[in-house]
C-alpha positions in Angstrom: -18.4 3.8 11.9 -16.1 2.6 14.8 -13.4 4.2 17.0 -10.9 1.4 17.4 -11.7 1.0 21.1 -12.3 -2.7 21.7 -15.3 -3.5 23.9 -15.0 -7.4 24.0 -12.8 -10.3 23.1 -15.0 -12.9 21.4 -14.2 -16.5 20.3 -14.8 -18.2 17.0 -16.7 -21.3 17.9 -17.7 -22.6 14.4 -16.7 -22.0 10.8 -18.0 -23.4 7.5 -16.6 -21.7 4.4 -17.4 -18.0 4.8 -19.9 -18.5 7.6 -18.5 -17.9 11.1 -20.2 -18.2 14.6 -18.7 -16.0 17.3 -19.3 -16.2 21.0 -19.3 -12.8 22.8 -20.2 -11.2 26.1 -22.7 -8.8 24.4 -26.3 -9.1 25.5 -28.2 -10.8 22.6 -31.1 -8.4 23.2 -28.9 -5.5 22.0 -27.9 -7.1 18.7 -30.4 -6.8 15.9 -30.2 -8.9 12.7 -28.3 -6.8 10.2 -26.3 -5.0 12.9 -22.6 -4.2 12.2 -19.9 -5.6 14.4 -16.2 -5.0 13.9 -14.4 -8.4 14.2 -10.6 -7.9 14.4 -11.3 -4.6 12.6 -13.5 -6.0 9.8 -17.0 -4.6 9.7 -19.3 -7.6 9.5 -23.1 -8.0 9.5 -24.8 -10.2 12.2 -27.0 -12.7 10.3 -28.4 -14.5 13.3 -28.2 -13.9 17.1 -28.9 -16.3 20.0 -28.1 -16.4 23.7 -24.8 -18.0 24.5 -24.7 -21.8 24.8 -22.1 -21.6 27.6 -23.2 -18.8 29.8 -24.1 -15.1 29.7 -23.7 -13.2 26.5 -24.5 -14.1 22.9 -23.6 -16.2 19.9 -23.9 -14.5 16.5 -23.1 -15.5 13.0 -21.6 -13.5 10.1 -21.1 -14.3 6.4 -17.8 -13.3 4.9 -17.2 -12.8 1.2 -14.3 -14.2 -0.8 -12.9 -10.7 -1.3 -12.8 -10.2 2.5 -11.3 -13.6 3.1 -8.5 -12.8 0.5 -7.6 -9.3 1.9 -7.8 -10.0 5.6 -6.7 -12.6 8.2 -10.2 -14.1 8.3 -9.3 -17.0 6.1 -7.0 -18.3 8.8 -9.7 -18.2 11.5 -10.5 -21.5 13.1 -12.5 -22.5 16.2 -10.9 -21.3 19.4 -9.5 -18.1 17.9 -9.9 -15.0 20.0 -11.3 -12.0 18.2 -11.3 -8.3 19.1 -14.9 -7.0 18.9 -16.4 -3.5 18.7 -19.9 -2.3 18.4 -20.6 0.7 16.1 -20.5 4.3 17.3 -23.8 5.8 18.3 -24.8 9.4 17.9 -23.7 11.3 21.0 -21.1 8.7 22.0 -17.6 10.0 23.0 -15.2 9.7 20.1 -12.2 8.1 21.6 -9.5 6.5 19.4 -10.0 7.7 15.8 -12.5 7.2 13.0 -12.4 3.6 11.9 -14.6 2.4 9.0 -14.1 -1.4 9.4 -12.9 -1.5 5.7 -9.6 -3.3 6.1 -6.9 -2.3 3.5 -4.7 -5.3 3.9 -2.5 -7.2 6.4 0.6 -6.2 8.3 3.1 -8.7 9.7 4.5 -8.5 13.2 8.3 -8.3 12.8 9.3 -8.0 16.5 7.9 -7.6 20.0 10.0 -6.2 22.8 9.4 -5.1 26.4 9.4 -1.3 27.0 8.9 -1.0 30.7 5.4 -2.3 31.5 4.4 -1.7 27.9 5.4 -3.7 24.8 6.8 -2.3 21.6 5.6 -3.9 18.3 7.3 -3.5 15.0 5.3 -4.2 11.8 6.0 -4.6 8.1 3.2 -3.0 6.0 2.5 -3.7 2.3 4.4 -1.3 0.2 1.2 0.2 -1.3 -0.1 1.1 2.1 3.1 2.3 3.8 2.7 5.8 2.3 -0.4 6.3 4.4 1.4 5.6 7.7 3.1 8.6 9.4 4.8 9.1 12.8 2.2 10.2 15.4 -0.6 9.3 13.0 -3.3 6.7 13.7 -3.7 3.1 12.4 -6.2 0.4 13.2 -4.6 -3.0 13.7 -7.0 -5.9 14.3 -9.5 -3.2 15.0 -7.5 -1.5 17.7 -6.8 2.3 17.4 -3.1 2.8 17.9 -0.6 5.7 17.5 2.4 5.2 15.3 5.7 5.9 17.0 8.1 5.7 14.1 8.2 4.8 10.5 11.1 3.6 8.3 10.3 2.6 4.8 7.6 -0.1 5.0 8.2 -0.7 8.7 6.5 1.1 11.6 6.3 0.7 15.4 3.6 1.2 18.1 3.6 0.9 21.9 0.9 -1.0 23.7 0.0 -0.2 27.3 -0.8 -3.0 29.8 -4.5 -2.3 29.6 -4.6 -2.9 25.9 -2.5 -6.0 26.2 -4.9 -7.6 28.6 -8.3 -6.2 27.4 -7.7 -7.3 23.7 -6.0 -10.1 21.9 -2.7 -8.2 21.7 -1.2 -10.0 24.7 -1.3 -13.2 22.6 0.4 -11.8 19.5 3.9 -12.9 18.5 6.4 -12.2 15.7 5.3 -13.7 12.4 1.6 -13.1 13.1 -0.4 -11.1 10.5 -2.9 -8.5 11.6 -5.6 -6.6 9.8 -4.5 -3.1 8.9 -6.8 -0.1 8.2 -4.9 3.1 7.4 -6.1 6.5 8.6 -9.1 7.6 6.5 -7.9 11.2 6.3 -4.4 10.1 5.1 -6.1 8.2 2.3 -8.2 11.1 1.2 -5.2 13.5 1.3 -3.1 11.2 -0.8 -5.9 10.9 -3.3 -6.3 14.7 -3.5 -2.6 15.1 -4.1 -2.8 13.0 -7.2 -4.9 15.8 -8.8 -2.6 18.7 -7.9 -1.6 20.7 -11.1 
């Protein structure tokens, strides 16, 4: 389980098929083989861990299934790509953000980016089958980042990103046309499922 609070921006340094190697600032001694790490919001399993080859930190590998490649942005990843990283929540940790599972539902496309004071306003297009789970003032995880929805109109929704988020994550590099991983709110998904069984 994650919270959508990004703790590092890693870099893809190698890819071969569904095997990726990612450079991070995480201490290699703190990552066990089999540990879960959210990479742009996708919960992946560390299959090997080594000290970084270029400085402090670590280099870990993950294996990605064809299903995940098809439903997320991961099939577009190449060497040099910056990736939002988050370690899983530990018992007793403060629950900031919102509950994020790392099970991405699909991809949303950035339609527009505009300045809003020192912040930036992002407008997204969501897949039609996921738009029903997105509500004003509700939560979404986009590329692993917990964000609050400002407004919703049909399949489009907007969020505001503060300067800290723009600089501490990959969001400062995003532009219209980019696709991002979308995980809808877990509770919205369960409520919608329960409503299907109302008499």
